[in-house]
A tleap script that builds the chain and sets N, CA, C and O, in Angstrom:
source leaprc.protein.ff14SB
mol = sequence {
  NMET SER TYR GLY PRO ASN TYR SER GLY LEU
  PHE ARG HIE ALA ALA ASP TYR VAL ASP LYS
  ILE LEU ARG GLY ALA LYS PRO ALA ASP LEU
  PRO VAL GLU GLN PRO THR LYS PHE GLU LEU
  VAL VAL ASN LEU THR THR ALA LYS ALA LEU
  GLY LEU THR ILE PRO GLU THR PHE LEU ALA
  ARG THR ASP GLU VAL ILE CGLU
}
set mol.1.N position { -6.743 -26.511 7.074 }
set mol.1.CA position { -5.944 -26.257 8.115 }
set mol.1.C position { -4.515 -26.713 6.890 }
set mol.1.O position { -4.529 -27.557 5.994 }
set mol.2.N position { -3.076 -25.498 7.447 }
set mol.2.CA position { -3.051 -25.383 6.576 }
set mol.2.C position { -1.385 -25.323 7.462 }
set mol.2.O position { -1.087 -24.185 7.826 }
set mol.3.N position { -0.776 -25.975 7.663 }
set mol.3.CA position { 0.701 -25.898 8.425 }
set mol.3.C position { 2.075 -25.207 7.307 }
set mol.3.O position { 2.647 -26.131 6.728 }
set mol.4.N position { 2.476 -24.218 7.056 }
set mol.4.CA position { 3.725 -24.378 5.923 }
set mol.4.C position { 4.627 -23.005 6.639 }
set mol.4.O position { 4.405 -22.631 7.790 }
set mol.5.N position { 5.317 -22.571 6.036 }
set mol.5.CA position { 6.596 -21.665 6.104 }
set mol.5.C position { 6.179 -19.814 5.748 }
set mol.5.O position { 5.864 -19.306 4.672 }
set mol.6.N position { 6.309 -19.297 6.837 }
set mol.6.CA position { 5.943 -17.799 6.947 }
set mol.6.C position { 6.669 -17.224 5.537 }
set mol.6.O position { 7.864 -17.123 5.262 }
set mol.7.N position { 5.236 -16.823 4.604 }
set mol.7.CA position { 5.504 -16.751 2.988 }
set mol.7.C position { 5.769 -15.586 2.740 }
set mol.7.O position { 5.986 -15.226 1.583 }
set mol.8.N position { 5.826 -14.378 4.239 }
set mol.8.CA position { 5.866 -12.989 3.909 }
set mol.8.C position { 7.974 -12.829 4.788 }
set mol.8.O position { 8.672 -11.851 4.521 }
set mol.9.N position { 8.406 -13.812 5.580 }
set mol.9.CA position { 9.562 -13.531 6.314 }
set mol.9.C position { 10.463 -14.777 4.793 }
set mol.9.O position { 11.599 -14.686 4.326 }
set mol.10.N position { 9.678 -15.482 4.553 }
set mol.10.CA position { 10.636 -15.669 2.837 }
set mol.10.C position { 10.462 -14.457 1.859 }
set mol.10.O position { 11.274 -14.297 0.948 }
set mol.11.N position { 9.947 -14.040 1.949 }
set mol.11.CA position { 10.050 -13.019 0.659 }
set mol.11.C position { 11.223 -11.617 0.918 }
set mol.11.O position { 11.773 -10.811 0.168 }
set mol.12.N position { 11.221 -11.866 2.355 }
set mol.12.CA position { 12.404 -10.204 2.983 }
set mol.12.C position { 13.370 -11.301 2.622 }
set mol.12.O position { 14.223 -10.864 1.850 }
set mol.13.N position { 13.497 -12.297 2.850 }
set mol.13.CA position { 15.237 -12.793 2.974 }
set mol.13.C position { 15.667 -12.900 1.345 }
set mol.13.O position { 16.831 -12.782 0.964 }
set mol.14.N position { 14.243 -13.201 0.237 }
set mol.14.CA position { 14.580 -13.410 -0.489 }
set mol.14.C position { 15.196 -12.040 -1.172 }
set mol.14.O position { 15.896 -12.133 -2.180 }
set mol.15.N position { 14.804 -10.356 -0.376 }
set mol.15.CA position { 15.343 -9.322 -0.977 }
set mol.15.C position { 16.790 -9.033 0.013 }
set mol.15.O position { 17.683 -8.221 -0.230 }
set mol.16.N position { 16.715 -9.720 0.870 }
set mol.16.CA position { 18.276 -9.457 1.505 }
set mol.16.C position { 19.508 -10.420 -0.089 }
set mol.16.O position { 20.629 -10.178 -0.535 }
set mol.17.N position { 18.867 -11.051 -0.277 }
set mol.17.CA position { 19.125 -12.194 -1.062 }
set mol.17.C position { 19.794 -10.705 -2.332 }
set mol.17.O position { 20.976 -10.387 -2.465 }
set mol.18.N position { 18.817 -10.194 -2.927 }
set mol.18.CA position { 19.025 -10.274 -3.970 }
set mol.18.C position { 19.949 -8.391 -3.969 }
set mol.18.O position { 20.532 -7.853 -4.911 }
set mol.19.N position { 19.714 -7.825 -2.452 }
set mol.19.CA position { 20.258 -7.131 -2.322 }
set mol.19.C position { 22.320 -7.825 -2.597 }
set mol.19.O position { 23.088 -7.863 -3.558 }
set mol.20.N position { 22.387 -8.181 -1.299 }
set mol.20.CA position { 23.694 -9.207 -2.337 }
set mol.20.C position { 24.067 -8.814 -2.898 }
set mol.20.O position { 24.870 -7.884 -2.979 }
set mol.21.N position { 23.294 -9.787 -3.841 }
set mol.21.CA position { 23.750 -10.136 -5.645 }
set mol.21.C position { 23.961 -8.878 -5.889 }
set mol.21.O position { 25.026 -8.434 -5.460 }
set mol.22.N position { 23.017 -7.901 -6.655 }
set mol.22.CA position { 23.553 -5.995 -6.963 }
set mol.22.C position { 24.218 -5.743 -6.126 }
set mol.22.O position { 24.874 -4.731 -6.372 }
set mol.23.N position { 24.464 -6.287 -4.921 }
set mol.23.CA position { 26.450 -5.419 -4.426 }
set mol.23.C position { 27.614 -6.147 -4.507 }
set mol.23.O position { 28.681 -6.178 -3.893 }
set mol.24.N position { 27.015 -6.839 -5.619 }
set mol.24.CA position { 28.625 -7.766 -5.938 }
set mol.24.C position { 28.437 -9.315 -5.606 }
set mol.24.O position { 28.578 -10.196 -6.455 }
set mol.25.N position { 28.130 -9.527 -4.381 }
set mol.25.CA position { 28.075 -10.635 -4.291 }
set mol.25.C position { 28.244 -12.906 -5.289 }
set mol.25.O position { 27.722 -13.982 -5.580 }
set mol.26.N position { 28.460 -12.740 -5.285 }
set mol.26.CA position { 28.514 -13.896 -5.882 }
set mol.26.C position { 27.338 -14.959 -5.310 }
set mol.26.O position { 27.341 -15.344 -4.141 }
set mol.27.N position { 26.109 -15.470 -6.522 }
set mol.27.CA position { 25.428 -16.654 -5.626 }
set mol.27.C position { 25.818 -17.886 -5.556 }
set mol.27.O position { 24.995 -18.759 -5.280 }
set mol.28.N position { 26.690 -18.087 -5.711 }
set mol.28.CA position { 27.286 -19.370 -5.394 }
set mol.28.C position { 28.097 -19.607 -4.080 }
set mol.28.O position { 28.459 -20.694 -3.630 }
set mol.29.N position { 28.347 -18.121 -3.459 }
set mol.29.CA position { 29.096 -17.548 -2.241 }
set mol.29.C position { 27.978 -17.623 -0.987 }
set mol.29.O position { 28.305 -17.782 0.189 }
set mol.30.N position { 26.794 -17.500 -1.396 }
set mol.30.CA position { 26.043 -17.263 -0.457 }
set mol.30.C position { 25.130 -18.343 0.180 }
set mol.30.O position { 24.511 -19.183 -0.472 }
set mol.31.N position { 25.121 -18.245 1.294 }
set mol.31.CA position { 24.158 -19.273 2.134 }
set mol.31.C position { 23.033 -20.278 2.189 }
set mol.31.O position { 21.996 -20.066 2.817 }
set mol.32.N position { 23.188 -20.971 1.760 }
set mol.32.CA position { 21.015 -22.448 1.598 }
set mol.32.C position { 20.634 -21.447 2.851 }
set mol.32.O position { 21.565 -21.083 3.569 }
set mol.33.N position { 19.203 -20.957 3.161 }
set mol.33.CA position { 18.340 -21.322 4.289 }
set mol.33.C position { 17.464 -21.184 3.977 }
set mol.33.O position { 17.007 -20.532 3.038 }
set mol.34.N position { 16.754 -22.197 5.228 }
set mol.34.CA position { 15.203 -23.009 5.787 }
set mol.34.C position { 15.243 -22.069 6.329 }
set mol.34.O position { 15.999 -21.292 6.913 }
set mol.35.N position { 13.192 -22.433 5.741 }
set mol.35.CA position { 12.711 -20.570 7.057 }
set mol.35.C position { 12.434 -21.370 8.580 }
set mol.35.O position { 12.136 -22.523 8.892 }
set mol.36.N position { 12.640 -20.397 9.159 }
set mol.36.CA position { 12.642 -20.248 10.618 }
set mol.36.C position { 11.165 -20.696 11.213 }
set mol.36.O position { 11.002 -21.721 11.875 }
set mol.37.N position { 9.965 -19.628 10.824 }
set mol.37.CA position { 8.512 -19.158 11.677 }
set mol.37.C position { 8.004 -20.256 10.024 }
set mol.37.O position { 8.227 -20.183 8.815 }
set mol.38.N position { 7.242 -21.180 10.961 }
set mol.38.CA position { 6.499 -21.901 10.884 }
set mol.38.C position { 4.240 -21.474 11.229 }
set mol.38.O position { 3.574 -21.500 12.264 }
set mol.39.N position { 3.901 -21.188 9.918 }
set mol.39.CA position { 2.215 -20.922 10.217 }
set mol.39.C position { 1.028 -22.130 10.114 }
set mol.39.O position { 0.670 -22.957 9.274 }
set mol.40.N position { 0.774 -21.866 11.007 }
set mol.40.CA position { -1.071 -22.780 11.179 }
set mol.40.C position { -2.583 -22.100 11.192 }
set mol.40.O position { -3.277 -21.634 12.095 }
set mol.41.N position { -2.712 -22.216 10.176 }
set mol.41.CA position { -3.667 -21.766 10.225 }
set mol.41.C position { -5.294 -22.709 9.674 }
set mol.41.O position { -5.358 -23.843 9.201 }
set mol.42.N position { -6.178 -21.955 9.897 }
set mol.42.CA position { -7.288 -23.021 10.683 }
set mol.42.C position { -8.665 -23.036 9.667 }
set mol.42.O position { -9.454 -22.279 10.231 }
set mol.43.N position { -9.189 -23.463 8.651 }
set mol.43.CA position { -10.473 -22.025 7.882 }
set mol.43.C position { -11.502 -23.450 9.190 }
set mol.43.O position { -11.335 -24.664 9.309 }
set mol.44.N position { -12.584 -22.380 9.975 }
set mol.44.CA position { -13.464 -23.176 10.317 }
set mol.44.C position { -15.156 -23.471 9.689 }
set mol.44.O position { -16.163 -24.159 9.859 }
set mol.45.N position { -14.650 -22.539 8.980 }
set mol.45.CA position { -15.994 -22.304 7.934 }
set mol.45.C position { -16.461 -23.629 7.343 }
set mol.45.O position { -17.611 -24.071 7.336 }
set mol.46.N position { -14.934 -24.389 6.662 }
set mol.46.CA position { -14.802 -25.213 5.835 }
set mol.46.C position { -14.378 -26.659 7.015 }
set mol.46.O position { -14.531 -27.789 6.552 }
set mol.47.N position { -14.093 -26.580 7.829 }
set mol.47.CA position { -14.020 -27.375 8.773 }
set mol.47.C position { -15.523 -27.229 9.322 }
set mol.47.O position { -16.183 -28.032 8.663 }
set mol.48.N position { -16.158 -26.725 10.013 }
set mol.48.CA position { -18.036 -26.629 9.842 }
set mol.48.C position { -18.941 -27.820 8.591 }
set mol.48.O position { -19.865 -28.633 8.562 }
set mol.49.N position { -18.100 -27.317 7.876 }
set mol.49.CA position { -18.816 -27.870 6.259 }
set mol.49.C position { -19.147 -29.250 6.122 }
set mol.49.O position { -20.040 -29.918 5.601 }
set mol.50.N position { -17.534 -29.536 7.133 }
set mol.50.CA position { -16.944 -30.906 6.855 }
set mol.50.C position { -17.441 -31.887 8.537 }
set mol.50.O position { -17.019 -32.853 9.173 }
set mol.51.N position { -18.388 -31.032 8.616 }
set mol.51.CA position { -18.664 -31.463 10.678 }
set mol.51.C position { -17.424 -32.146 10.912 }
set mol.51.O position { -17.120 -33.288 10.567 }
set mol.52.N position { -16.628 -31.150 11.655 }
set mol.52.CA position { -15.171 -31.305 11.910 }
set mol.52.C position { -15.421 -30.254 12.923 }
set mol.52.O position { -15.830 -29.194 12.449 }
set mol.53.N position { -15.237 -30.312 14.505 }
set mol.53.CA position { -15.385 -29.703 15.592 }
set mol.53.C position { -13.920 -29.549 16.199 }
set mol.53.O position { -13.126 -30.358 16.679 }
set mol.54.N position { -13.899 -28.517 16.033 }
set mol.54.CA position { -11.841 -28.593 16.287 }
set mol.54.C position { -11.757 -27.283 17.656 }
set mol.54.O position { -12.080 -26.098 17.586 }
set mol.55.N position { -11.135 -28.155 18.963 }
set mol.55.CA position { -10.807 -27.901 20.189 }
set mol.55.C position { -10.528 -26.045 20.430 }
set mol.55.O position { -10.056 -25.126 19.759 }
set mol.56.N position { -11.135 -26.216 21.785 }
set mol.56.CA position { -10.422 -24.659 21.339 }
set mol.56.C position { -8.920 -24.309 21.733 }
set mol.56.O position { -8.081 -23.517 21.306 }
set mol.57.N position { -8.961 -25.106 22.576 }
set mol.57.CA position { -6.999 -25.275 22.575 }
set mol.57.C position { -6.377 -25.639 22.175 }
set mol.57.O position { -5.268 -25.723 22.702 }
set mol.58.N position { -6.731 -26.313 20.471 }
set mol.58.CA position { -5.776 -26.744 18.911 }
set mol.58.C position { -5.935 -24.931 18.761 }
set mol.58.O position { -4.946 -24.224 18.566 }
set mol.59.N position { -7.122 -24.462 18.872 }
set mol.59.CA position { -7.553 -22.922 17.859 }
set mol.59.C position { -6.567 -21.768 18.882 }
set mol.59.O position { -6.113 -20.738 18.384 }
set mol.60.N position { -6.392 -22.054 20.020 }
set mol.60.CA position { -5.665 -21.205 20.534 }
set mol.60.C position { -4.060 -21.174 20.549 }
set mol.60.O position { -3.322 -20.422 21.185 }
set mol.61.N position { -3.705 -22.310 19.580 }
set mol.61.CA position { -2.470 -22.577 19.002 }
set mol.61.C position { -1.782 -21.688 18.407 }
set mol.61.O position { -0.709 -21.101 18.544 }
set mol.62.N position { -3.319 -21.752 17.179 }
set mol.62.CA position { -3.319 -21.739 15.602 }
set mol.62.C position { -2.763 -19.774 15.513 }
set mol.62.O position { -3.031 -18.946 16.383 }
set mol.63.N position { -1.953 -19.495 14.184 }
set mol.63.CA position { -1.666 -17.956 13.847 }
set mol.63.C position { -2.889 -17.422 13.377 }
set mol.63.O position { -3.165 -16.222 13.379 }
set mol.64.N position { -3.517 -18.212 13.029 }
set mol.64.CA position { -4.544 -17.722 12.116 }
set mol.64.C position { -5.911 -18.612 12.201 }
set mol.64.O position { -5.939 -19.834 12.346 }
set mol.65.N position { -7.239 -17.588 12.059 }
set mol.65.CA position { -8.246 -18.709 12.207 }
set mol.65.C position { -8.961 -17.949 11.532 }
set mol.65.O position { -9.178 -16.783 11.861 }
set mol.66.N position { -9.556 -18.654 10.207 }
set mol.66.CA position { -10.103 -18.228 9.007 }
set mol.66.C position { -11.993 -18.599 9.237 }
set mol.66.O position { -12.645 -19.632 9.085 }
set mol.67.N position { -12.307 -17.417 9.591 }
set mol.67.CA position { -14.046 -17.928 9.576 }
set mol.67.C position { -14.461 -17.192 8.606 }
set mol.67.O position { -15.640 -17.238 8.257 }
savepdb mol mol.pdb
quit
């Protein structure tokens, strides 16, 4: 199980920062941003190998299920 930021969103924000810097903005003037979207990923194969059962209601809330 993993809970963390959406990396594709972080890369998009990084590209925005690079674009602003290349257009002449000073890096010190750019605001620091926190991730706004987080993802929950569950690996069912590993959970079954460990003898864990994940409730269906929990799986319904996940962003990605690895089988």
